[in-house]
MDTraj code that builds the backbone (N, CA, C; nanometers):
import mdtraj as md
import numpy as np

residues = "GLU ALA ASN SER TYR ALA ILE TYR VAL SER GLY GLU VAL LYS ASN PRO GLY VAL LEU ARG ILE ARG SER GLU THR THR LEU LEU LYS THR ILE ILE ALA VAL GLY GLY PHE THR GLU TRP ALA ASN LYS ARG LYS ILE LEU ILE ILE THR LYS GLU ASN GLY LYS GLU LYS ARG ILE ILE ALA ASN TYR ASN LYS ILE VAL ASP GLY ASP VAL PRO ASP ILE VAL ILE ASN ARG GLY ASP THR ILE ILE VAL ARG".split()
xyz = np.array([
    [18.6953, 12.4431, 0.3301],
    [18.5970, 12.5420, 0.2857],
    [18.5014, 12.4756, 0.1864],
    [18.3755, 12.4988, 0.2036],
    [18.2756, 12.4400, 0.1143],
    [18.2908, 12.4947, -0.0267],
    [18.2619, 12.4107, -0.1232],
    [18.2679, 12.4489, -0.2643],
    [18.4054, 12.4956, -0.3083],
    [18.5117, 12.4459, -0.2466],
    [18.6446, 12.4871, -0.2890],
    [18.7148, 12.3717, -0.3602],
    [18.8139, 12.4075, -0.4368],
    [18.8961, 12.3123, -0.5090],
    [19.0347, 12.3143, -0.4452],
    [19.0994, 12.2001, -0.4387],
    [19.2366, 12.1948, -0.3904],
    [19.3262, 12.1551, -0.5068],
    [19.4335, 12.2299, -0.5230],
    [19.5391, 12.1926, -0.6163],
    [19.6688, 12.1910, -0.5367],
    [19.7653, 12.1187, -0.5865],
    [19.8878, 12.0962, -0.5110],
    [20.0058, 12.1476, -0.5919],
    [20.0908, 12.2284, -0.5266],
    [20.2050, 12.2874, -0.5961],
    [20.3309, 12.2542, -0.5166],
    [20.4297, 12.1968, -0.5855],
    [20.5512, 12.1515, -0.5196],
    [20.6730, 12.1959, -0.5991],
    [20.7868, 12.1979, -0.5324],
    [20.9125, 12.2249, -0.6018],
    [20.9580, 12.3681, -0.5867],
    [21.0169, 12.4189, -0.6926],
    [21.0860, 12.5477, -0.6906],
    [20.9917, 12.6680, -0.7074],
    [20.8964, 12.6783, -0.6144],
    [20.8100, 12.7971, -0.6043],
    [20.8277, 12.8518, -0.4633],
    [20.7947, 12.9781, -0.4437],
    [20.8211, 13.0422, -0.3153],
    [20.7351, 12.9895, -0.2011],
    [20.6102, 12.9511, -0.2285],
    [20.5212, 12.9013, -0.1238],
    [20.4514, 12.7729, -0.1679],
    [20.5243, 12.6603, -0.1728],
    [20.4613, 12.5349, -0.2163],
    [20.3571, 12.4891, -0.1148],
    [20.2660, 12.4063, -0.1607],
    [20.1668, 12.3495, -0.0706],
    [20.0327, 12.3316, -0.1387],
    [19.9295, 12.3199, -0.0564],
    [19.7931, 12.3024, -0.1062],
    [19.7337, 12.4402, -0.1271],
    [19.6781, 12.4602, -0.2448],
    [19.6165, 12.5886, -0.2797],
    [19.4667, 12.5655, -0.2958],
    [19.3874, 12.6392, -0.2208],
    [19.2422, 12.6260, -0.2298],
    [19.1872, 12.7376, -0.3177],
    [19.1117, 12.6977, -0.4180],
    [19.0520, 12.7930, -0.5109],
    [18.9043, 12.7608, -0.5246],
    [18.8256, 12.8544, -0.5735],
    [18.6809, 12.8345, -0.5836],
    [18.6369, 12.7723, -0.7158],
    [18.7179, 12.7842, -0.8192],
    [18.6828, 12.7275, -0.9494],
    [18.8124, 12.6945, -1.0226],
    [18.7981, 12.6381, -1.1427],
    [18.9201, 12.6068, -1.2181],
    [18.9999, 12.7353, -1.2391],
    [19.1289, 12.7180, -1.2573],
    [19.2181, 12.8313, -1.2760],
    [19.3162, 12.7959, -1.3871],
    [19.4200, 12.8759, -1.4036],
    [19.5205, 12.8491, -1.5061],
    [19.6580, 12.8360, -1.4411],
    [19.7522, 12.7851, -1.5173],
    [19.8880, 12.7702, -1.4670],
    [19.9463, 12.9058, -1.4273],
    [19.9300, 13.0072, -1.5094],
    [19.9861, 13.1386, -1.4778],
    [19.9295, 13.1932, -1.3473],
    [19.7999, 13.1834, -1.3294],
    [19.7375, 13.2329, -1.2061],
    [19.7837, 13.1538, -1.0848],
    [19.8068, 13.0242, -1.1021],
    [19.8544, 12.9410, -0.9920],
    [19.9952, 12.9820, -0.9506],
    [20.0822, 13.0060, -1.0472],
    [20.2199, 13.0476, -1.0164],
    [20.2181, 13.1808, -0.9409],
    [20.1341, 13.2727, -0.9815],
    [20.1210, 13.4008, -0.9105],
    [20.0742, 13.3763, -0.7674],
    [19.9752, 13.2879, -0.7491],
    [19.9174, 13.2618, -0.6177],
    [20.0175, 13.2017, -0.5192],
    [20.1175, 13.1298, -0.5687],
    [20.2180, 13.0705, -0.4796],
    [20.3430, 13.1579, -0.4672],
    [20.3357, 13.2801, -0.5142],
    [20.4446, 13.3746, -0.4950],
    [20.5514, 13.3748, -0.6014],
    [20.5307, 13.2995, -0.7077],
    [20.6289, 13.2960, -0.8153],
    [20.7322, 13.1866, -0.7952],
    [20.8330, 13.1909, -0.8783],
    [20.9381, 13.0887, -0.8801],
    [21.0538, 13.1252, -0.7881],
    [21.1294, 13.0233, -0.7460],
    [21.2579, 13.0482, -0.6807],
    [21.3599, 13.0732, -0.7916],
    [21.4779, 13.1127, -0.7530],
    [21.5800, 13.1420, -0.8547],
    [21.6298, 13.0170, -0.9262],
    [21.6024, 12.8981, -0.8716],
    [21.6512, 12.7736, -0.9311],
    [21.5475, 12.7048, -1.0190],
    [21.4317, 12.7618, -1.0325],
    [21.3227, 12.6971, -1.1059],
    [21.3547, 12.6843, -1.2548],
    [21.3173, 12.5701, -1.3106],
    [21.3256, 12.5498, -1.4549],
    [21.1866, 12.5805, -1.5109],
    [21.1685, 12.6983, -1.5630],
    [21.0379, 12.7440, -1.6117],
    [20.9965, 12.6763, -1.7420],
    [21.0882, 12.6056, -1.8042],
    [21.0579, 12.5413, -1.9328],
    [21.0065, 12.3992, -1.9190],
    [21.0150, 12.3427, -1.7983],
    [20.9731, 12.2032, -1.7793],
    [20.8917, 12.1901, -1.6514],
    [20.7730, 12.2475, -1.6501],
    [20.6831, 12.2375, -1.5359],
    [20.5941, 12.1157, -1.5588],
    [20.5932, 12.0252, -1.4616],
    [20.5141, 11.9027, -1.4729],
    [20.3763, 11.9254, -1.4114],
    [20.2733, 11.8948, -1.4874],
    [20.1365, 11.9011, -1.4392],
    [20.0805, 11.7592, -1.4457],
    [20.0363, 11.7097, -1.3311],
    [19.9752, 11.5771, -1.3244],
    [19.8253, 11.5979, -1.3048],
    [19.7472, 11.5460, -1.3977],
    [19.6032, 11.5666, -1.3965],
    [19.5338, 11.4340, -1.4258],
    [19.4048, 11.4337, -1.4188],
    [19.3266, 11.3135, -1.4546],
    [19.2441, 11.3451, -1.5777],
    [19.2434, 11.2516, -1.6706],
    [19.1627, 11.2659, -1.7913],
    [19.0946, 11.1323, -1.8159],
    [18.9627, 11.1320, -1.8155],
    [18.8842, 11.0088, -1.8318],
    [18.9243, 10.9027, -1.7293],
    [18.9502, 10.9476, -1.6051],
    [18.9833, 10.8556, -1.4973],
    [19.1261, 10.8060, -1.4958],
    [19.2075, 10.8501, -1.5896],
    [19.3469, 10.8065, -1.5964],
    [19.4413, 10.9244, -1.5731],
    [19.5542, 10.8937, -1.5093],
    [19.6534, 10.9974, -1.4850],
    [19.7189, 11.0406, -1.6155],
    [19.7330, 11.1712, -1.6319],
    [19.7972, 11.2269, -1.7501],
    [19.9038, 11.3251, -1.7035],
    [20.0192, 11.3207, -1.7677],
    [20.1299, 11.4114, -1.7350],
    [20.1525, 11.5073, -1.8512],
    [20.1608, 11.6350, -1.8167],
    [20.1811, 11.7399, -1.9164],
    [20.3068, 11.8175, -1.8770],
    [20.3930, 11.8436, -1.9731],
    [20.5088, 11.9302, -1.9491],
    [20.4762, 12.0667, -2.0089],
    [20.4807, 12.1692, -1.9249],
    [20.4466, 12.3046, -1.9684],
    [20.5704, 12.3930, -1.9691],
    [20.5750, 12.4836, -2.0655],
    [20.6823, 12.5820, -2.0750],
    [20.6240, 12.7182, -2.0402],
    [20.6511, 12.7643, -1.9197],
    [20.5986, 12.8918, -1.8693],
    [20.6356, 13.0078, -1.9621],
    [20.7601, 13.0095, -2.0085],
    [20.8059, 13.1198, -2.0940],
    [20.7245, 13.1284, -2.2232],
    [20.6931, 13.0143, -2.2838],
    [20.6149, 13.0151, -2.4081],
    [20.4711, 13.0592, -2.3836],
    [20.4166, 13.0245, -2.2660],
    [20.2808, 13.0699, -2.2326],
    [20.2795, 13.2213, -2.2159],
    [20.3762, 13.2743, -2.1426],
    [20.3842, 13.4195, -2.1199],
    [20.4045, 13.4938, -2.2513],
    [20.4867, 13.4379, -2.3398],
    [20.5130, 13.5025, -2.4696],
    [20.3953, 13.4918, -2.5662],
    [20.2959, 13.4079, -2.5335],
    [20.1800, 13.3913, -2.6215],
    [20.2006, 13.2875, -2.7302],
    [20.3100, 13.2117, -2.7223],
    [20.3371, 13.1092, -2.8236],
    [20.2466, 12.9866, -2.8080],
    [20.2069, 12.9563, -2.6840],
    [20.1147, 12.8458, -2.6558],
    [20.0099, 12.8963, -2.5569],
    [19.8899, 12.8392, -2.5577],
    [19.7857, 12.8851, -2.4652],
    [19.8153, 12.8448, -2.3211],
    [19.7628, 12.9231, -2.2276],
    [19.7734, 12.8908, -2.0860],
    [19.7006, 12.7584, -2.0608],
    [19.7425, 12.6858, -1.9603],
    [19.6859, 12.5535, -1.9308],
    [19.5861, 12.5647, -1.8168],
    [19.4697, 12.5054, -1.8350],
    [19.3674, 12.5050, -1.7305],
    [19.4077, 12.4036, -1.6239],
    [19.4006, 12.4475, -1.4983],
    [19.4309, 12.3626, -1.3835],
    [19.2978, 12.3287, -1.3162],
    [19.2749, 12.2015, -1.2950],
    [19.1492, 12.1545, -1.2379],
    [19.1673, 12.1032, -1.0959],
    [19.0556, 12.0815, -1.0281],
    [19.0557, 12.0291, -0.8920],
    [19.1382, 11.9005, -0.8857],
    [19.2258, 11.8926, -0.7862],
    [19.3066, 11.7730, -0.7652],
    [19.4352, 11.7663, -0.8452],
    [19.4594, 11.8616, -0.9339],
    [19.5820, 11.8599, -1.0142],
    [19.7035, 11.8877, -0.9256],
    [19.8179, 11.8345, -0.9674],
    [19.9454, 11.8575, -0.8996],
    [20.0404, 11.9247, -0.9983],
    [20.1062, 12.0294, -0.9508],
    [20.2029, 12.1028, -1.0334],
    [20.3389, 12.0904, -0.9650],
    [20.4377, 12.0441, -1.0399],
    [20.5731, 12.0290, -0.9848],
    [20.6679, 12.1128, -1.0699],
    [20.7319, 12.2092, -1.0031],
    [20.8309, 12.2942, -1.0689],
    [20.9680, 12.2439, -1.0261],
    [21.0471, 12.2012, -1.1254],
    [21.1783, 12.1435, -1.0944],
    [21.2849, 12.2498, -1.0923],
])
top = md.Topology()
chain = top.add_chain()
for i, resn in enumerate(residues, 1):
    res = top.add_residue(resn, chain, resSeq=i)
    for name in ("N", "CA", "C"):
        top.add_atom(name, md.element.get_by_symbol(name[0]), res)
traj = md.Trajectory(xyz[None], top)
C-alpha cells in the first residue's frame, strides 16, 4: 500500500507478523492491533529494535508500567521490530 509503514511483531502475541500502518504509532496501539498477548507473554520485558542515527538500538519496555502511567508510551516507527517473549 502506498504511503504505508511496516512494523514487525513477533513472539507471544495473538497475531504476529507484519503490521501495515499509515503513520507512526505507539507500543500500546500496536499490541491492540495484533490482538493482545498470549497467556505466556512476559509483559515486563518487551524488546523493541529500532534505528537511531543509522544504528540499531534495543529498548526493553514494560507494558504494565506504561498502562499504569509510570512511564510514557513508546513511539514505534517504520521498520521497527517488536518481540514479546
